[in-house]
C-alpha positions in Angstrom: -34.7 -102.5 -3.6 -34.1 -101.1 0.3 -36.9 -98.9 1.5 -36.0 -99.1 5.2 -35.8 -95.4 4.4 -39.0 -95.0 2.5 -42.6 -93.8 4.1 -44.8 -95.5 5.1 -48.1 -93.4 3.8 -48.5 -91.1 0.6 -47.5 -87.2 2.2 -51.0 -85.4 2.2 -49.4 -83.5 -1.2 -48.9 -86.8 -3.1 -50.8 -88.3 -5.1 -52.5 -91.6 -4.6 -49.7 -93.4 -7.0 -47.5 -90.7 -4.5 -45.8 -88.7 -7.0 -45.7 -84.8 -6.1 -45.6 -81.7 -7.8 -42.2 -81.2 -8.9 -42.5 -77.8 -8.4 -40.2 -76.1 -10.5 -40.8 -72.4 -10.2 -40.2 -73.0 -6.3 -36.4 -73.8 -6.8 -33.9 -70.7 -5.7 -30.9 -69.7 -7.7 -28.8 -71.7 -5.6 -30.7 -74.6 -6.4 -29.7 -73.6 -9.7 -26.6 -73.1 -8.6 -26.4 -76.6 -7.1 -26.9 -78.6 -10.1 -24.2 -76.2 -12.5 -21.8 -77.1 -10.8 -22.9 -80.6 -10.4 -23.2 -81.0 -14.1 -20.2 -78.8 -15.3 -18.0 -81.1 -12.9 -19.3 -84.2 -14.4 -19.2 -83.7 -17.7 -15.7 -82.9 -17.8 -14.9 -85.6 -16.7 -17.5 -87.9 -18.0 -15.7 -87.6 -22.5 -14.1 -91.2 -22.9 -15.1 -92.8 -19.2 -19.5 -93.1 -19.6 -20.6 -95.4 -22.2 -21.5 -93.4 -25.3 -25.2 -94.3 -24.1 -25.2 -92.4 -21.3 -23.3 -89.4 -23.5 -25.2 -89.6 -25.7 -28.8 -89.4 -23.5 -27.0 -86.5 -22.1 -27.4 -85.4 -25.0 -30.1 -85.6 -27.1 -31.6 -85.2 -23.6 -30.7 -81.6 -23.3 -29.6 -81.5 -19.8 -26.2 -79.0 -20.3 -29.9 -76.2 -20.5 -28.3 -74.4 -17.2 -30.2 -75.3 -14.2 -31.8 -77.5 -12.8 -34.3 -78.9 -15.7 -38.2 -79.1 -15.7 -39.6 -82.4 -15.0 -42.2 -82.1 -17.8 -39.9 -80.2 -21.1 -37.6 -83.6 -19.9 -40.4 -86.1 -20.3 -42.0 -84.5 -23.3 -38.4 -85.2 -24.9 -38.3 -88.6 -23.2 -41.4 -89.6 -24.2 -40.5 -89.4 -27.9 -37.6 -91.0 -28.0 -38.3 -94.5 -25.4 -42.1 -93.9 -23.7 -40.1 -92.3 -20.1 -41.7 -89.7 -18.5 -39.7 -89.0 -14.9 -41.9 -88.5 -12.6 -41.6 -86.3 -8.5 -41.9 -88.2 -5.3 -42.1 -86.5 -1.6 -38.6 -89.6 -1.3 -37.9 -92.7 -0.9 -41.0 -95.0 -1.7 -42.0 -98.2 -1.2 -40.9 -101.2 -3.2 -44.6 -102.2 -4.8 -45.2 -97.7 -6.3 -41.1 -98.2 -7.3 -42.2 -101.5 -8.7 -45.6 -100.2 -10.5 -44.0 -96.7 -11.7 -41.0 -98.6 -14.2 -43.1 -101.5 -15.3 -45.0 -98.5 -16.5 -42.1 -96.5 -17.9 -42.1 -94.0 -15.3 -38.9 -92.4 -14.1 -39.4 -91.8 -10.0 -36.4 -88.7 -8.5 -36.7 -86.1 -6.3 -37.5 -83.4 -6.6 -35.2 -81.9 -3.6 -30.5 -81.0 -4.5 -28.0 -81.2 -2.3 -26.5 -78.3 -0.1 -23.2 -76.8 -1.3 -21.6 -78.1 1.5 -22.3 -81.2 -0.1 -21.4 -82.0 -3.1 -19.0 -85.2 -2.6 -21.5 -87.0 -1.4 -25.2 -87.3 -0.5 -27.0 -90.5 1.2 -30.5 -90.3 0.2 -30.9 -89.4 -3.8 -31.0 -86.2 -5.0 -32.8 -84.7 -8.5 -29.2 -84.8 -9.9 -28.4 -88.2 -8.5 -31.3 -88.9 -10.1 -31.6 -87.1 -13.4 -27.9 -86.7 -15.0 -27.2 -89.8 -13.0 -30.4 -92.3 -14.3 -32.4 -90.0 -16.7 -29.7 -90.2 -20.1 -29.6 -93.9 -20.1 -33.6 -93.8 -19.8 -32.9 -92.6 -23.9 -30.9 -95.8 -24.8 -34.2 -97.9 -26.2 -33.0 -101.5 -25.0 -31.9 -100.2 -21.4 -35.5 -98.2 -21.8 -37.0 -101.8 -21.7 -34.2 -103.6 -19.3 -36.1 -100.6 -16.8 -39.1 -102.0 -17.4 -38.3 -105.6 -17.7 -36.6 -105.2 -14.2 -39.5 -102.8 -12.7 -42.4 -106.2 -13.9 -39.3 -108.8 -12.4 -39.8 -107.0 -8.3 -43.9 -107.0 -9.0 -43.2 -111.0 -9.0 -40.7 -111.0 -6.8 -43.1 -109.3 -3.7 -44.7 -112.3 -3.5 -41.3 -114.8 -3.8 -39.9 -113.0 -0.6 -37.1 -112.3 -2.9 -36.4 -108.4 -3.6 -33.2 -108.8 -1.6 -31.6 -110.6 -4.2 -33.1 -108.2 -6.9 -31.5 -105.4 -5.7 -28.5 -106.5 -6.0 -28.5 -107.1 -9.4 -30.5 -103.0 -9.3 -27.2 -102.3 -7.4 -24.9 -103.2 -9.9 -26.0 -102.6 -13.1 -28.5 -100.3 -12.4 -26.6 -97.9 -10.3 -22.8 -99.4 -10.3 -22.6 -101.2 -13.7 -19.1 -101.4 -16.0 -19.7 -102.4 -19.8 -17.0 -103.6 -22.2 -17.1 -100.9 -25.0 -14.0 -100.5 -27.4 -11.8 -102.0 -26.2 -11.7 -101.3 -22.6 -14.5 -100.6 -19.9 -16.8 -97.6 -19.2 -19.3 -96.9 -16.7 -22.9 -96.7 -17.3 -24.3 -96.6 -13.5 -25.4 -94.0 -12.0 -23.7 -93.4 -8.5 -20.9 -93.5 -11.2 -21.5 -90.8 -13.4 -23.2 -89.2 -10.4 -19.8 -89.1 -8.3 -17.2 -87.0 -8.9 -14.6 -89.6 -7.3 -15.8 -93.1 -8.2 -16.1 -92.2 -12.0 -12.3 -91.9 -11.0 -12.3 -95.1 -8.9 -14.1 -97.5 -10.7 -12.6 -97.4 -13.6 -8.7 -96.1 -12.5 -8.3 -97.4 -8.9 -6.0 -100.4 -8.4 -7.9 -101.4 -5.4 -11.8 -103.0 -7.0 -12.3 -106.5 -8.2 -13.9 -105.9 -12.3 -15.9 -109.2 -12.8 -18.1 -110.3 -16.2 -21.6 -109.9 -15.1 -23.4 -113.2 -14.0 -26.5 -113.4 -12.9 -26.5 -115.8 -10.5 -23.3 -113.7 -8.6 -24.8 -111.0 -9.0 -27.3 -111.6 -7.1 -25.3 -113.4 -4.6 -22.5 -110.6 -4.0 -23.3 -107.9 -0.7 -22.5 -105.0 -1.1 -22.2 -101.4 0.9 -25.1 -97.9 0.7 -22.0 -96.4 1.5 -18.3 -96.1 0.4 -17.0 -97.1 -2.9 -17.3 -100.4 -4.1 -15.0 -103.1 -4.7 -16.6 -105.5 -7.3 -17.9 -104.2 -10.1 -19.8 -106.3 -12.7 -18.9 -105.6 -16.4 -21.8 -106.7 -18.5 -20.7 -107.0 -22.3 -23.6 -105.0 -24.5 -27.3 -104.0 -23.1 -29.0 -106.4 -25.0 -27.4 -109.4 -23.1 -27.7 -107.3 -19.9 -31.6 -107.6 -21.4 -31.9 -110.8 -23.2 -30.7 -112.7 -19.5 -33.0 -110.5 -17.9 -36.0 -112.3 -19.7 -35.0 -115.0 -20.5 -34.4 -116.4 -17.2 -36.7 -118.1 -15.0 -36.5 -115.6 -11.8 -38.8 -118.2 -9.3 -36.1 -121.5 -9.2 -33.2 -119.1 -8.8 -34.1 -117.3 -6.0 -34.9 -120.7 -4.7 -31.0 -121.8 -5.8 -30.1 -118.3 -4.2 -31.4 -118.6 -1.2 -29.6 -122.3 -0.5 -26.4 -120.9 -1.1 -24.6 -118.2 1.5 -24.2 -114.6 0.0 -21.1 -113.6 -1.1 -18.8 -111.1 0.7 -18.0 -107.6 -0.8 -15.1 -107.6 -2.7 -14.5 -111.8 -2.6 -13.7 -113.8 -5.7 -15.2 -116.7 -6.2 -14.8 -120.1 -8.4 -16.2 -119.1 -11.4 -15.5 -115.5 -11.6 -14.4 -114.0 -14.9 -11.8 -111.5 -14.2 -10.8 -109.2 -16.1 -8.9 -107.1 -13.4 -8.1 -108.8 -10.1 -8.2 -105.4 -7.4 -5.3 -105.0 -4.6 -7.8 -103.9 -2.3 -5.5 -101.5 -1.2 -8.9 -99.2 -0.1 -10.1 -101.4 1.3 -7.5 -101.8 4.1 -6.1 -98.4 4.0 -10.8 -97.7 4.7 -10.3 -100.6 8.0 -6.9 -99.3 9.3 -8.7 -95.5 9.3 
């Protein structure tokens, strides 16, 4: 994970584990209205595009209730389903803190929400990205197990100088993952499902490559945080994602990756199973300004 913008020490109002009170009662009417606007826009767009697991989670967690969710109420429902809870933090936290929470089934979420003029893009994740984007998938038992396993893997990676590679796995699954479902592809990554524009781009635009998931390939692949993805990786199922993660011996894999060149954004390499090869038209338009 990238903690380059994380605070160095917990703020004065934070506990030793960096958690803070969500302070739900202090959200303004405008804050709740911003959530409702974002929720309405995304929830109309996602049926038929989002994975069944995501849509089930959205329903069973009752996220359609107006206003920003109360983390205590949300955690109570989530704990009954998969043993996870949502805890508020003051912003991006250091990697060791992030992994410790995840390994113990605590999902860290920011407690602020973007301004009304920031509906389409915000660099630092807010409560809408964190809760609407991530939390529905935590209601799925298999994906919940995957995130716990990822947290434990992160703790091991801290001593192996391998966080860059593990961060790419998170990016291309948890944040921007696609899954085969039925006769087509669906989205489950939080960065897609919480984005009005990328929800359409990831599935409909001819520009990006859509490539079958391979863990070593994914961990070699660079990414951008400030634009649409040009490579999306497609898992066959959440069961397979969990199986590969649990069964992979990461220590020798990290050493193998360190001896290889990184794969640039948008590149296709030998051995890729191409589901759709992109035109890269979007990237060319951006390059022309």
